[in-house]
MDTraj code that builds the backbone (N, CA, C; nanometers):
import mdtraj as md
import numpy as np

residues = "MET SER GLU ARG ILE GLU PRO PRO ALA ARG ASP THR ILE GLY PRO GLY VAL HIS ILE ALA PRO VAL LYS ILE ARG PHE SER HIS CYS ASP PRO ALA GLY ILE VAL TYR PHE ALA ARG TRP PHE ASP MET LEU ASN GLY VAL ILE GLU ASP PHE PHE GLY ALA VAL LEU GLY LEU ASP TYR HIS MET LEU ILE ARG ASP ARG ARG LEU GLY LEU GLY TYR GLY GLN ALA HIS ALA ASP TYR LEU LYS PRO GLY LEU MET GLY ASP ILE VAL GLU PHE ALA VAL LEU VAL GLU ARG ILE GLY GLY ALA SER ILE THR LEU SER ILE PRO GLY TYR ARG GLY ALA GLU PRO VAL ILE ALA ALA ARG LEU VAL ILE VAL THR THR ASP LEU ASP ALA HIS LYS ALA ILE ARG VAL PRO ASP ASP LEU ARG ALA ALA LEU THR ARG TYR GLN GLU ARG SER ARG".split()
xyz = np.array([
    [0.1028, -0.0846, 0.0040],
    [-0.0500, -0.0150, -0.0166],
    [0.0727, 0.1138, 0.0320],
    [0.0319, 0.1821, -0.1468],
    [0.1499, 0.3196, -0.0594],
    [0.0942, 0.3829, 0.0308],
    [0.2449, 0.5066, 0.0843],
    [0.2221, 0.5873, 0.1456],
    [0.1363, 0.7061, 0.1611],
    [0.0530, 0.7153, 0.2309],
    [-0.0355, 0.8215, 0.1776],
    [0.0029, 0.9901, 0.2055],
    [-0.0380, 1.0559, 0.1151],
    [0.0255, 1.1473, 0.0493],
    [-0.0273, 1.3004, 0.1747],
    [0.0296, 1.3941, 0.1849],
    [0.0312, 1.4721, 0.2741],
    [0.0454, 1.6237, 0.1941],
    [-0.0808, 1.6917, 0.1763],
    [-0.0977, 1.7730, 0.0991],
    [-0.0130, 1.9353, 0.1652],
    [0.0593, 2.0370, 0.1267],
    [0.1243, 2.1129, 0.2408],
    [-0.0572, 2.2276, 0.2783],
    [-0.0124, 2.2785, 0.3891],
    [-0.1489, 2.4277, 0.3907],
    [-0.1814, 2.4245, 0.2858],
    [-0.2476, 2.5030, 0.2614],
    [-0.3331, 2.5640, 0.1821],
    [-0.2158, 2.7481, 0.1394],
    [-0.2163, 2.8029, 0.2367],
    [-0.1947, 2.9617, 0.3095],
    [-0.0022, 2.9316, 0.2679],
    [0.0301, 2.7789, 0.2789],
    [0.1718, 2.7834, 0.2048],
    [0.2230, 2.7534, 0.0559],
    [0.1285, 2.7492, 0.0182],
    [0.2190, 2.7573, -0.1726],
    [0.2017, 2.8471, -0.1922],
    [0.2857, 2.9020, -0.2589],
    [0.3419, 3.0355, -0.2558],
    [0.2785, 3.0400, -0.4262],
    [0.2578, 3.2252, -0.4337],
    [0.2411, 3.2573, -0.5848],
    [0.2627, 3.1633, -0.7184],
    [0.4070, 3.1548, -0.7354],
    [0.4177, 3.0950, -0.8538],
    [0.3576, 2.9844, -0.8615],
    [0.3072, 2.9266, -0.7673],
    [0.2214, 2.8087, -0.8382],
    [0.1047, 2.8253, -0.8973],
    [0.0832, 2.7204, -1.0123],
    [-0.0013, 2.7337, -1.1137],
    [-0.1319, 2.6833, -0.9896],
    [-0.2532, 2.7608, -1.0074],
    [-0.3621, 2.7477, -0.9377],
    [-0.5160, 2.6650, -1.0540],
    [-0.5017, 2.5982, -1.0451],
    [-0.6611, 2.5653, -1.1214],
    [-0.7824, 2.5579, -1.0660],
    [-0.8823, 2.6415, -1.0369],
    [-1.0375, 2.6062, -0.9917],
    [-1.0824, 2.5243, -1.0947],
    [-1.1716, 2.4330, -1.0536],
    [-1.2416, 2.3334, -1.0209],
    [-1.4032, 2.3614, -1.0175],
    [-1.4881, 2.3723, -1.0838],
    [-1.6077, 2.3414, -1.0093],
    [-1.6747, 2.2048, -1.0773],
    [-1.7408, 2.1238, -0.9156],
    [-1.7822, 2.0640, -0.9056],
    [-1.9116, 2.0334, -0.9858],
    [-1.8902, 1.9785, -1.1140],
    [-2.0827, 1.9713, -1.1455],
    [-2.1537, 1.8286, -1.1162],
    [-2.2839, 1.8448, -1.1241],
    [-2.3273, 1.7133, -1.1260],
    [-2.3316, 1.5998, -1.1695],
    [-2.2539, 1.5821, -1.3375],
    [-2.1892, 1.4910, -1.3939],
    [-2.0898, 1.4443, -1.3132],
    [-1.9854, 1.4809, -1.2249],
    [-1.9177, 1.4618, -1.1308],
    [-1.9422, 1.3622, -1.0361],
    [-2.0988, 1.4164, -0.9875],
    [-2.1166, 1.2794, -0.8804],
    [-2.1832, 1.1711, -0.8749],
    [-2.1521, 1.0712, -0.7903],
    [-2.2439, 0.9472, -0.8074],
    [-2.3452, 0.9563, -0.7265],
    [-2.4626, 0.8640, -0.7449],
    [-2.5938, 0.8915, -0.6820],
    [-2.5895, 0.8974, -0.4839],
    [-2.4402, 0.8982, -0.4316],
    [-2.4803, 0.9939, -0.3445],
    [-2.4391, 1.1183, -0.2643],
    [-2.3874, 1.1883, -0.4307],
    [-2.3822, 1.3123, -0.4064],
    [-2.2129, 1.3527, -0.4106],
    [-2.1481, 1.3010, -0.4349],
    [-2.0362, 1.3158, -0.3903],
    [-1.9396, 1.2594, -0.5232],
    [-1.7994, 1.3258, -0.5605],
    [-1.7554, 1.2742, -0.6527],
    [-1.6974, 1.1375, -0.6850],
    [-1.7337, 1.1307, -0.7568],
    [-1.7059, 0.9385, -0.7443],
    [-1.5378, 0.9527, -0.8143],
    [-1.4735, 0.8514, -0.7703],
    [-1.3697, 0.8294, -0.7602],
    [-1.2790, 0.8631, -0.8757],
    [-1.3197, 0.7837, -0.9799],
    [-1.2503, 0.8282, -1.1169],
    [-1.2856, 0.9591, -1.2144],
    [-1.3840, 1.0281, -1.1821],
    [-1.4253, 1.2170, -1.1838],
    [-1.2638, 1.2729, -1.1697],
    [-1.2472, 1.2457, -1.0332],
    [-1.0848, 1.2907, -0.9521],
    [-1.0263, 1.3464, -1.0946],
    [-0.9641, 1.1982, -1.1250],
    [-0.8936, 1.1080, -1.2205],
    [-0.9429, 1.2992, -1.3530],
    [-1.0111, 1.2736, -1.3517],
    [-1.0707, 1.3314, -1.5353],
    [-1.0170, 1.4290, -1.5170],
    [-1.0881, 1.5387, -1.3114],
    [-1.0189, 1.6677, -1.3589],
    [-0.8912, 1.7134, -1.3711],
    [-0.8405, 1.5919, -1.2911],
    [-0.6765, 1.6128, -1.2569],
    [-0.6112, 1.6429, -1.3938],
    [-0.6084, 1.5356, -1.5472],
    [-0.6289, 1.5470, -1.6476],
    [-0.6165, 1.6858, -1.7168],
    [-0.7700, 1.7555, -1.7081],
    [-0.7729, 1.8466, -1.7534],
    [-0.6836, 1.9710, -1.7257],
    [-0.7049, 1.9591, -1.5705],
    [-0.6064, 2.0438, -1.4529],
    [-0.4243, 2.0328, -1.5556],
    [-0.3770, 1.9076, -1.5723],
    [-0.2543, 1.9134, -1.6570],
    [-0.2623, 2.0083, -1.7572],
    [-0.4017, 1.9467, -1.8901],
    [-0.4055, 1.9402, -2.0203],
    [-0.3974, 2.1176, -2.0373],
    [-0.4462, 2.1598, -1.9394],
    [-0.4703, 2.3136, -1.9361],
    [-0.3464, 2.4233, -1.8857],
    [-0.2804, 2.2934, -1.7860],
    [-0.1429, 2.3660, -1.7688],
    [-0.0108, 2.4028, -1.8216],
    [-0.0203, 2.2652, -1.9606],
    [0.1047, 2.2655, -2.0210],
    [0.0770, 2.4286, -2.0929],
    [-0.0484, 2.4114, -2.1706],
    [-0.0379, 2.5955, -2.2349],
    [0.0047, 2.6715, -2.1840],
    [-0.1213, 2.7022, -2.0620],
    [-0.1537, 2.8254, -1.9629],
    [-0.0109, 2.8314, -1.8674],
    [0.0482, 2.7543, -1.8656],
    [0.1720, 2.8067, -1.7754],
    [0.3391, 2.7599, -1.8690],
    [0.3092, 2.5844, -1.9253],
    [0.4786, 2.5861, -1.9362],
    [0.4943, 2.6360, -2.1328],
    [0.4004, 2.6920, -2.1754],
    [0.3394, 2.7361, -2.3210],
    [0.3201, 2.6452, -2.3888],
    [0.3339, 2.4955, -2.3903],
    [0.3811, 2.3807, -2.4594],
    [0.1927, 2.3154, -2.4977],
    [0.1505, 2.3572, -2.6353],
    [-0.0069, 2.2656, -2.6557],
    [0.0418, 2.1409, -2.6437],
    [-0.0766, 2.0819, -2.4943],
    [-0.1341, 1.9344, -2.4561],
    [-0.0777, 1.8859, -2.5990],
    [-0.2732, 1.8968, -2.6423],
    [-0.2994, 1.8061, -2.7914],
    [-0.1960, 1.8227, -2.8658],
    [-0.1493, 1.9263, -2.9415],
    [0.0111, 1.9638, -3.0189],
    [0.0658, 1.8248, -2.9630],
    [0.1563, 1.8210, -2.9036],
    [0.2205, 1.7455, -2.8143],
    [0.2134, 1.5745, -2.8972],
    [0.0927, 1.5630, -2.8281],
    [0.0359, 1.4126, -2.8775],
    [-0.0166, 1.3428, -3.0161],
    [-0.0498, 1.4656, -3.0465],
    [-0.1333, 1.4666, -3.1845],
    [-0.0098, 1.4897, -3.3620],
    [0.0237, 1.5909, -3.3612],
    [0.1522, 1.6314, -3.4326],
    [0.3537, 1.5693, -3.4026],
    [0.3248, 1.5998, -3.2340],
    [0.4938, 1.5357, -3.2159],
    [0.4689, 1.4049, -3.1336],
    [0.2683, 1.3420, -3.1582],
    [0.3194, 1.2133, -3.1396],
    [0.3702, 1.0881, -3.0094],
    [0.3853, 1.2230, -2.8599],
    [0.4464, 1.2298, -2.7569],
    [0.3933, 1.1725, -2.7237],
    [0.3802, 1.0420, -2.6321],
    [0.2658, 1.0152, -2.5373],
    [0.2832, 1.0839, -2.3826],
    [0.1925, 1.1071, -2.3175],
    [0.2268, 1.1826, -2.1678],
    [0.1008, 1.0940, -2.1437],
    [0.1005, 0.9185, -2.0841],
    [0.0840, 0.8804, -2.0043],
    [0.0888, 0.8336, -1.8752],
    [-0.0123, 0.8180, -1.8021],
    [0.0418, 0.7939, -1.6405],
    [0.0791, 0.6188, -1.6362],
    [0.2047, 0.6512, -1.5658],
    [0.2910, 0.5560, -1.5024],
    [0.2378, 0.4731, -1.3716],
    [0.2075, 0.5805, -1.3080],
    [0.1458, 0.5998, -1.1705],
    [0.0348, 0.6515, -1.1380],
    [-0.0337, 0.6749, -1.0869],
    [-0.1325, 0.7124, -1.0618],
    [-0.1916, 0.7322, -0.8767],
    [-0.1668, 0.7748, -0.8213],
    [-0.2268, 0.7536, -0.6450],
    [-0.3028, 0.8989, -0.6061],
    [-0.3995, 0.8735, -0.5150],
    [-0.5000, 0.9725, -0.4749],
    [-0.5064, 0.9118, -0.3142],
    [-0.5318, 1.0294, -0.2436],
    [-0.5725, 0.9848, -0.1384],
    [-0.7055, 1.1427, -0.1159],
    [-0.8460, 1.0511, -0.0870],
    [-0.9502, 1.1132, -0.0594],
    [-0.9851, 1.1970, 0.0692],
    [-0.9410, 1.2971, 0.1101],
    [-0.9378, 1.3300, 0.2145],
    [-1.0533, 1.4160, 0.2551],
    [-1.1450, 1.5021, 0.1853],
    [-1.3133, 1.4868, 0.1934],
    [-1.3943, 1.4656, 0.1105],
    [-1.5333, 1.4475, 0.0961],
    [-1.6116, 1.4421, -0.0286],
    [-1.5699, 1.5730, -0.0682],
    [-1.5722, 1.5077, -0.1940],
    [-1.5914, 1.6838, -0.3251],
    [-1.7698, 1.6813, -0.3376],
    [-1.8119, 1.8068, -0.2877],
    [-2.0128, 1.7661, -0.2922],
    [-1.9839, 1.8860, -0.4898],
    [-2.1291, 1.8905, -0.5033],
    [-2.1496, 1.9762, -0.6112],
    [-2.1722, 2.1414, -0.6082],
    [-2.1165, 2.1916, -0.6905],
    [-2.1275, 2.3551, -0.6145],
    [-2.0617, 2.4132, -0.5424],
    [-1.8591, 2.3282, -0.5233],
    [-1.7548, 2.3199, -0.4733],
    [-1.6528, 2.3543, -0.5936],
    [-1.5761, 2.4901, -0.5802],
    [-1.5081, 2.4988, -0.5868],
    [-1.3676, 2.4479, -0.4959],
    [-1.3266, 2.3712, -0.6516],
    [-1.1919, 2.2881, -0.5486],
    [-1.0730, 2.3476, -0.6611],
    [-0.9310, 2.3894, -0.5556],
    [-0.8972, 2.4452, -0.5658],
    [-0.7741, 2.4082, -0.6407],
    [-0.7425, 2.3311, -0.7614],
    [-0.6091, 2.2051, -0.7629],
    [-0.4728, 2.3106, -0.7800],
    [-0.3966, 2.3123, -0.6603],
    [-0.2409, 2.3392, -0.7037],
    [-0.1525, 2.2365, -0.7872],
    [-0.1254, 2.2609, -0.8872],
    [0.0345, 2.1721, -1.0104],
    [0.1963, 2.1596, -0.9404],
    [0.2282, 2.1152, -0.8286],
    [0.3811, 2.1183, -0.7420],
    [0.4713, 1.9565, -0.8332],
    [0.5607, 2.0417, -0.9254],
    [0.6356, 1.9257, -0.9718],
    [0.7359, 1.8829, -0.8215],
    [0.7754, 1.7737, -0.8723],
    [0.8303, 1.7346, -0.7500],
    [0.9371, 1.6300, -0.7762],
    [0.9361, 1.6067, -0.9311],
    [1.0786, 1.4894, -1.0463],
    [1.0947, 1.5053, -1.1752],
    [1.1665, 1.5553, -1.1940],
    [1.1625, 1.5481, -1.3629],
    [1.2421, 1.4236, -1.3305],
    [1.2660, 1.2937, -1.4076],
    [1.3555, 1.1727, -1.4554],
    [1.3683, 1.2397, -1.6034],
    [1.4700, 1.1012, -1.6321],
    [1.4843, 1.0966, -1.7861],
    [1.3763, 1.0721, -1.8247],
    [1.2673, 0.9840, -1.7918],
    [1.1395, 0.9687, -1.9131],
    [1.0388, 0.9496, -1.8116],
    [0.9969, 1.0154, -1.7148],
    [0.9238, 1.0354, -1.6409],
    [0.9149, 1.1787, -1.6130],
    [0.7975, 1.2104, -1.5378],
    [0.7829, 1.2897, -1.4498],
    [0.6530, 1.3402, -1.3566],
    [0.6917, 1.3173, -1.2108],
    [0.5802, 1.3005, -1.0822],
    [0.6105, 1.4764, -1.0746],
    [0.4289, 1.4031, -1.1131],
    [0.3406, 1.6207, -1.0253],
    [0.2724, 1.5658, -0.8936],
    [0.2639, 1.6654, -0.8143],
    [0.1984, 1.6170, -0.6784],
    [0.0598, 1.7530, -0.7374],
    [-0.0652, 1.7619, -0.6889],
    [-0.1640, 1.8040, -0.7256],
    [-0.2493, 1.8011, -0.6459],
    [-0.2291, 1.9191, -0.4772],
    [-0.3355, 1.8977, -0.4344],
    [-0.4820, 1.9969, -0.4652],
    [-0.5977, 1.8920, -0.3885],
    [-0.7155, 1.9603, -0.4124],
    [-0.7633, 2.0176, -0.2911],
    [-0.8354, 2.2096, -0.2709],
    [-0.8516, 2.2663, -0.1666],
    [-0.9978, 2.3429, -0.2082],
    [-1.1039, 2.2799, -0.1096],
    [-1.1325, 2.3442, -0.1185],
    [-1.1815, 2.5017, 0.0182],
    [-1.1610, 2.5733, -0.0424],
    [-1.1121, 2.7252, 0.0290],
    [-0.9220, 2.6700, 0.0815],
    [-0.9461, 2.6779, 0.2536],
    [-0.8004, 2.6061, 0.3144],
    [-0.8043, 2.5101, 0.3321],
    [-0.9379, 2.4175, 0.2978],
    [-0.9380, 2.2157, 0.3407],
    [-0.9025, 2.1264, 0.2704],
    [-0.7760, 2.0954, 0.2626],
    [-0.7832, 1.9678, 0.1589],
    [-0.8503, 1.9164, 0.1646],
    [-0.8845, 1.8773, -0.0104],
    [-1.0071, 1.7726, 0.0065],
    [-0.9612, 1.6339, -0.0730],
    [-0.8801, 1.6126, -0.1525],
    [-0.7817, 1.5241, -0.2398],
    [-0.6197, 1.5850, -0.2230],
    [-0.5241, 1.4924, -0.2139],
    [-0.4100, 1.4805, -0.2293],
    [-0.3761, 1.3725, -0.4080],
    [-0.3027, 1.3705, -0.4486],
    [-0.2569, 1.3301, -0.5793],
    [-0.1139, 1.3408, -0.6374],
    [-0.0051, 1.2077, -0.6534],
    [0.0445, 1.2438, -0.7464],
    [0.0352, 1.1474, -0.8808],
    [0.0696, 1.1966, -0.9721],
    [0.1061, 1.1532, -1.0718],
    [0.1866, 1.1465, -1.1664],
    [0.2712, 1.0449, -1.2295],
    [0.3693, 0.9886, -1.3153],
    [0.3537, 1.0120, -1.3715],
    [0.4062, 1.0936, -1.4583],
    [0.3748, 1.0991, -1.6465],
    [0.4739, 1.0062, -1.7228],
    [0.4603, 0.9400, -1.7818],
    [0.5780, 0.8858, -1.8779],
    [0.5800, 0.9244, -2.0469],
    [0.6621, 0.9950, -2.0329],
    [0.7185, 1.0345, -2.1825],
    [0.7578, 0.9338, -2.2801],
    [0.6304, 0.9121, -2.3707],
    [0.7096, 0.8152, -2.4655],
    [0.6669, 0.8387, -2.5865],
    [0.7200, 0.7198, -2.7291],
    [0.6765, 0.7796, -2.8898],
    [0.5725, 0.6897, -2.9273],
    [0.4448, 0.7827, -2.9501],
    [0.3678, 0.7455, -2.9972],
    [0.3576, 0.6079, -3.1402],
    [0.4359, 0.6237, -3.1489],
    [0.4962, 0.5613, -3.2698],
    [0.5586, 0.3787, -3.2320],
    [0.6417, 0.4555, -3.1687],
    [0.7515, 0.2765, -3.1527],
    [0.6848, 0.1754, -3.0112],
    [0.5686, 0.2754, -2.9356],
    [0.5606, 0.2188, -2.8527],
    [0.6866, 0.1527, -2.7542],
    [0.7614, 0.3229, -2.6675],
    [0.8224, 0.3024, -2.5911],
    [0.8873, 0.4462, -2.5224],
    [0.9350, 0.3888, -2.3916],
    [0.9212, 0.5721, -2.2988],
    [1.0464, 0.5924, -2.3824],
    [1.0735, 0.7657, -2.3855],
    [1.1575, 0.8079, -2.4637],
    [1.2004, 0.9469, -2.3350],
    [1.3038, 0.9992, -2.3267],
    [1.3052, 1.1093, -2.2769],
    [1.2600, 1.2008, -2.2811],
    [1.2511, 1.2384, -2.1894],
    [1.1565, 1.3791, -2.1953],
    [1.2107, 1.5377, -2.2519],
    [1.1387, 1.5555, -2.3430],
    [1.2439, 1.6420, -2.4073],
    [1.2575, 1.7565, -2.4242],
    [1.3814, 1.7893, -2.4793],
    [1.4268, 1.9450, -2.3962],
    [1.3173, 2.0452, -2.3930],
    [1.2362, 2.0735, -2.4683],
    [1.1487, 2.2066, -2.4510],
    [1.0927, 2.1805, -2.3254],
    [1.0334, 2.0614, -2.3465],
    [0.9163, 2.0184, -2.1817],
    [1.0123, 1.9690, -2.0475],
    [1.1240, 1.9573, -2.0868],
    [1.2337, 1.9380, -1.9802],
    [1.2436, 2.1049, -1.8733],
    [1.2693, 2.1946, -2.0135],
    [1.3787, 2.2972, -1.9579],
    [1.2138, 2.3890, -1.9537],
    [1.0999, 2.4255, -1.9936],
    [1.0033, 2.4605, -1.9235],
    [0.9215, 2.4087, -1.7424],
    [0.9704, 2.3023, -1.7596],
    [0.9180, 2.2564, -1.6385],
    [1.0423, 2.3105, -1.5293],
    [1.1711, 2.2750, -1.5718],
    [1.1803, 2.3046, -1.5007],
    [1.1900, 2.4803, -1.4378],
    [1.2127, 2.5435, -1.5112],
    [1.1853, 2.6808, -1.4372],
    [1.0752, 2.7079, -1.3979],
    [0.9596, 2.6536, -1.4377],
    [0.8557, 2.6771, -1.3578],
    [0.8788, 2.6094, -1.1715],
    [0.9858, 2.4826, -1.2518],
    [0.9940, 2.4106, -1.1058],
    [1.0572, 2.5352, -0.9713],
    [1.1599, 2.5741, -1.0339],
    [1.2236, 2.7219, -0.9425],
    [1.1531, 2.8085, -0.9546],
    [1.0728, 2.8477, -0.9980],
    [0.9810, 2.9904, -0.9662],
    [0.8746, 2.9809, -0.8372],
    [0.8130, 2.8172, -0.9019],
    [0.7083, 2.8038, -0.7527],
    [0.7251, 2.7278, -0.6603],
    [0.8471, 2.7553, -0.5889],
    [0.9400, 2.7082, -0.4817],
    [0.9077, 2.7981, -0.4230],
])
top = md.Topology()
chain = top.add_chain()
for i, resn in enumerate(residues, 1):
    res = top.add_residue(resn, chain, resSeq=i)
    for name in ("N", "CA", "C"):
        top.add_atom(name, md.element.get_by_symbol(name[0]), res)
traj = md.Trajectory(xyz[None], top)
């Protein structure tokens, strides 16, 4: 079993960190009225797609479609700390934990106000979509992530 992810306190996240607010909608919820676990991962992927363009200056869809760069998850872990409820605004913070040879580890806590509701860790593996093999994180992506990591500390 994985070790529990402890999100940083919301007020300790610096101004250089990308924050993505997401409104919890009816379609995110299960019959109990809380966010269905798989929908959290759909939201997280949307946050990452937007982060690539808005913060890194790299179009996520172009990387996949035109450059044939796979950005799949080698690992995905989430701790559900509080239920997400319809109407909530969850603010996701994107934190770069590690830039490896062929992988990127992101920590993405989500907050309702100051209260953490989810803490996720995603390992993105960069692959060649035609050869179906892991490849080194491309230089432009590595440079953009490094710049972000340095200014978001």
